[in-house]
LUMMI-105126 format. One record per residue: residue number from 1; x, y, z of N, C-alpha, C in turn. Coordinates in steps of 0.02 Angstrom, whole numbers. Example, Ala and Ser with C-alpha at 12.3 -4.5 7.8 and 13.67 -1.06 7.14 Angstrom:
1  660  -284  390  615  -225  390  660  -165  390
2  642  -112  354  684  -53  357  645  2  394
This chain:
1  4357  6323  -2723  4309  6270  -2716  4278  6273  -2646
2  4215  6255  -2642  4177  6257  -2580  4201  6203  -2532
3  4205  6220  -2468  4223  6171  -2417  4160  6133  -2397
4  4161  6068  -2405  4105  6025  -2389  4129  5968  -2345
5  4092  5955  -2291  4110  5899  -2247  4096  5834  -2283
6  4146  5790  -2286  4142  5727  -2321  4119  5673  -2271
7  4054  5669  -2262  4025  5625  -2212  4040  5551  -2225
8  4037  5531  -2289  4049  5460  -2305  4121  5440  -2287
9  4169  5483  -2302  4239  5469  -2284  4248  5468  -2208
10  4215  5513  -2174  4219  5515  -2101  4191  5451  -2071
11  4133  5429  -2095  4102  5367  -2070  4148  5307  -2083
12  4179  5305  -2142  4224  5250  -2157  4284  5249  -2110
13  4311  5308  -2096  4368  5313  -2049  4347  5293  -1979
14  4287  5315  -1957  4262  5294  -1892  4254  5219  -1888
15  4227  5190  -1942  4217  5118  -1943  4284  5081  -1939
16  4334  5106  -1975  4401  5075  -1971  4429  5079  -1900
17  4419  5136  -1867  4442  5144  -1798  4404  5096  -1752
18  4339  5091  -1762  4297  5046  -1722  4320  4974  -1730
19  4331  4953  -1792  4352  4884  -1805  4422  4870  -1776
20  4466  4918  -1781  4533  4909  -1753  4531  4899  -1677
21  4482  4930  -1646  4473  4923  -1573  4426  4866  -1555
22  4402  4830  -1606  4357  4773  -1597  4296  4792  -1554
23  4263  4846  -1575  4205  4872  -1538  4142  4867  -1582
24  4085  4865  -1549  4021  4871  -1584  4003  4945  -1588
25  3955  4960  -1631  3932  5030  -1635  3900  5052  -1569
26  3868  5005  -1534  3839  5021  -1469  3894  5042  -1420
27  3950  5006  -1421  4006  5024  -1377  4035  5092  -1396
28  4037  5106  -1461  4061  5171  -1484  4016  5226  -1457
29  3951  5215  -1461  3904  5265  -1435  3915  5277  -1361
30  3922  5223  -1324  3932  5230  -1251  3998  5265  -1235
31  4051  5245  -1268  4117  5273  -1252  4125  5345  -1276
32  4095  5361  -1333  4103  5429  -1361  4053  5478  -1333
33  3998  5453  -1307  3945  5497  -1282  3897  5520  -1336
34  3902  5490  -1395  3857  5506  -1451  3803  5452  -1454
35  3741  5472  -1465  3687  5422  -1465  3694  5373  -1522
36  3670  5313  -1511  3671  5261  -1563  3631  5284  -1623
37  3576  5321  -1612  3535  5345  -1668  3574  5395  -1710
38  3616  5436  -1680  3658  5482  -1719  3706  5443  -1763
39  3736  5391  -1736  3782  5350  -1775  3746  5316  -1833
40  3686  5292  -1821  3646  5260  -1874  3630  5311  -1928
41  3608  5370  -1908  3591  5422  -1957  3652  5441  -1999
42  3710  5445  -1967  3772  5461  -2004  3786  5408  -2057
43  3777  5346  -2040  3789  5291  -2087  3739  5291  -2144
44  3684  5325  -2134  3633  5332  -2186  3642  5395  -2227
45  3699  5430  -2215  3714  5489  -2255  3700  5556  -2223
46  3672  5556  -2164  3658  5619  -2128  3721  5643  -2093
47  3729  5708  -2090  3788  5736  -2056  3774  5743  -1982
48  3826  5733  -1942  3817  5741  -1869  3810  5814  -1851
49  3778  5827  -1793  3778  5896  -1769  3847  5912  -1743
50  3860  5975  -1729  3928  5997  -1711  3952  5964  -1647
51  3908  5954  -1598  3929  5922  -1536  3945  5848  -1546
52  3905  5815  -1588  3918  5745  -1604  3983  5737  -1642
53  3994  5782  -1690  4056  5780  -1728  4116  5790  -1682
54  4111  5839  -1637  4167  5853  -1591  4181  5792  -1546
55  4128  5760  -1522  4137  5701  -1478  4169  5644  -1516
56  4148  5633  -1578  4176  5578  -1618  4248  5592  -1638
57  4263  5654  -1653  4333  5672  -1669  4377  5660  -1609
58  4354  5681  -1550  4393  5671  -1489  4401  5597  -1474
59  4348  5558  -1480  4350  5487  -1466  4398  5450  -1513
60  4396  5468  -1576  4435  5431  -1627  4505  5458  -1638
61  4517  5521  -1620  4582  5551  -1634  4588  5575  -1706
62  4533  5571  -1744  4533  5596  -1813  4533  5672  -1814
63  4552  5701  -1870  4556  5773  -1877  4502  5797  -1926
64  4463  5847  -1907  4409  5872  -1949  4435  5896  -2017
65  4494  5926  -2019  4522  5951  -2081  4529  5897  -2135
66  4538  5836  -2113  4546  5781  -2161  4481  5764  -2198
67  4426  5792  -2175  4360  5776  -2204  4326  5837  -2233
68  4365  5888  -2248  4338  5948  -2280  4362  5949  -2352
69  4315  5951  -2398  4332  5954  -2468  4354  6025  -2487
70  4384  6032  -2545  4401  6097  -2570  4468  6124  -2548
71  4511  6081  -2519  4576  6105  -2498  4632  6059  -2522
72  4622  6031  -2582  4669  5984  -2610  4739  6014  -2617
73  4744  6078  -2632  4810  6109  -2643  4853  6108  -2579
74  4821  6108  -2521  4857  6109  -2458  4866  6041  -2426
75  4843  5989  -2459  4843  5923  -2430  4906  5885  -2449
76  4939  5853  -2400  4997  5811  -2416  4976  5751  -2458
77  5023  5721  -2492  5008  5662  -2532  4981  5606  -2487
78  4929  5573  -2510  4897  5520  -2472  4946  5464  -2454
79  4986  5442  -2501  5032  5388  -2488  5084  5408  -2435
80  5103  5471  -2434  5150  5495  -2383  5117  5493  -2314
81  5054  5512  -2309  5019  5509  -2245  5012  5437  -2221
82  4994  5392  -2267  4986  5322  -2248  5052  5292  -2225
83  5105  5308  -2260  5171  5283  -2242  5192  5308  -2173
84  5181  5372  -2160  5198  5400  -2094  5159  5366  -2039
85  5095  5354  -2051  5054  5321  -2000  5076  5249  -1987
86  5091  5213  -2040  5115  5144  -2032  5181  5143  -1994
87  5227  5187  -2012  5292  5188  -1979  5287  5206  -1905
88  5234  5242  -1886  5226  5262  -1816  5185  5212  -1775
89  5159  5160  -1807  5115  5113  -1773  5155  5066  -1728
90  5145  5070  -1662  5182  5027  -1617  5159  4954  -1618
91  5102  4941  -1649  5075  4873  -1652  5108  4831  -1706
92  5147  4863  -1750  5179  4826  -1805  5255  4821  -1794
93  5283  4764  -1812  5356  4757  -1810  5385  4796  -1868
94  5450  4805  -1869  5482  4841  -1925  5470  4804  -1990
95  5475  4738  -1988  5462  4698  -2049  5389  4706  -2070
96  5343  4706  -2022  5272  4715  -2036  5258  4783  -2067
97  5291  4835  -2040  5282  4903  -2067  5305  4906  -2140
98  5362  4876  -2154  5388  4877  -2223  5343  4837  -2269
99  5318  4780  -2246  5274  4739  -2287  5208  4776  -2302
100  5179  4806  -2250  5116  4844  -2260  5128  4903  -2307
101  5184  4937  -2298  5200  4993  -2342  5204  4971  -2415
102  5236  4914  -2426  5241  4888  -2494  5173  4871  -2524
103  5131  4839  -2484  5063  4821  -2507  5023  4884  -2523
104  5025  4932  -2477  4987  4994  -2488  5013  5032  -2549
105  5078  5039  -2554  5107  5076  -2610  5088  5043  -2676
106  5093  4977  -2680  5076  4941  -2741  5002  4949  -2758
107  4959  4940  -2709  4887  4946  -2721  4870  5019  -2740
108  4899  5066  -2705  4884  5137  -2719  4905  5155  -2790
109  4966  5136  -2808  4991  5153  -2875  4949  5121  -2930
110  4925  5061  -2919  4887  5027  -2972  4815  5053  -2975
111  4789  5081  -2921  4719  5102  -2919  4707  5177  -2925
112  4758  5217  -2915  4746  5290  -2915  4729  5314  -2986
113  4693  5368  -2988  4675  5399  -3052  4731  5443  -3075
114  4763  5425  -3128  4820  5464  -3153  4798  5506  -3212
């Protein structure tokens, strides 16, 4: 299968990171060094240039491999990745981690395409 950059998924992940940090898109542009117009174009479905992508990956800590289609065989299970991230989150208590894990697992199992 062809490797295709999943721009919509990348924008959603960037938005989640932005919201978690309680930032505006203007602040993201300033902090990441990517122009506000590039961010707007990305949200309209346009792909970033390589320098913009690199800057946003560095700013957010996201990994480009997570947004390349065509490599499903090498990808860990989504629920396993989410669980690992929750368990590593220092902002959540142990009880909070377990509660979030239960909510995610339940929602994932009921909504996934089987």
